[in-house]
C-alpha positions in Angstrom: -7.0 -66.4 -31.7 -7.5 -63.0 -29.4 -5.0 -61.6 -26.7 -7.4 -59.3 -23.9 -5.7 -57.8 -21.6 -7.3 -55.7 -19.3 -4.7 -53.1 -17.4 -5.0 -50.1 -15.4 -3.2 -46.6 -15.8 -0.5 -45.8 -13.4 0.8 -49.3 -13.1 3.9 -50.0 -14.2 3.7 -53.5 -15.2 1.1 -52.7 -17.1 2.8 -50.6 -19.1 5.7 -53.0 -19.8 2.8 -54.9 -21.3 1.4 -52.1 -23.6 5.1 -51.5 -24.8 4.8 -55.0 -26.2 1.7 -54.6 -27.8 2.7 -51.7 -30.0 6.1 -54.0 -30.7 3.8 -56.4 -31.9 1.3 -54.7 -34.2 0.4 -58.7 -35.7 -0.8 -59.7 -33.6 -4.4 -59.3 -32.2 -4.8 -57.9 -29.3 -7.8 -56.0 -27.5 -7.0 -53.8 -24.5 -9.2 -53.0 -22.0 -8.2 -50.5 -19.5 -10.0 -50.0 -16.2 -12.5 -47.1 -15.1 -13.1 -46.4 -18.7 -13.8 -49.5 -20.0 -14.9 -51.2 -16.9 -15.4 -50.4 -13.4 -12.5 -51.5 -11.3 -15.1 -52.9 -8.7 -16.7 -54.5 -11.3 -13.4 -56.2 -12.5 -12.5 -57.3 -9.0 -16.6 -58.9 -8.6 -15.9 -61.3 -11.5 -12.3 -62.6 -10.9 -12.0 -61.8 -7.3 -11.1 -59.3 -4.6 -7.1 -60.3 -5.4 -7.1 -59.9 -8.9 -4.6 -57.9 -9.8 -3.3 -55.7 -13.3 -2.3 -56.8 -15.9 -4.2 -59.6 -16.4 -4.5 -61.7 -19.5 -6.8 -64.2 -21.1 -6.4 -66.1 -25.0 -9.4 -66.2 -26.3 -10.0 -68.8 -29.3 -13.9 -68.7 -30.1 -15.8 -69.3 -27.3 -12.9 -71.3 -25.1 -11.1 -68.5 -22.7 -8.2 -69.4 -21.3 -6.2 -67.5 -18.4 -3.1 -66.7 -19.9 -2.2 -64.3 -16.0 0.0 -61.6 -15.3 2.7 -59.5 -17.0 5.5 -62.2 -17.0 2.9 -64.6 -18.9 1.3 -61.5 -20.8 4.5 -60.6 -22.7 5.5 -64.0 -23.4 2.5 -65.1 -25.0 2.5 -61.7 -27.1 6.7 -62.5 -27.8 5.7 -66.4 -29.3 5.8 -66.6 -33.2 
């Protein structure tokens, strides 16, 4: 399973999630940054105009499950 996280520079919630990512190097995580790896407008078109950062997904093969925002992502990363 891979945790996929979309973040935006300058977002304090994103920074908190990225810190937890660094503290859990054994986890398989892919981080994509807005306006570097993808356009924010494309993100909003795909996930809705009310979609916020960070946004996390759990990817297991072809199955993709929304984790949610920062608290949910951190909980997922801190699971044993």
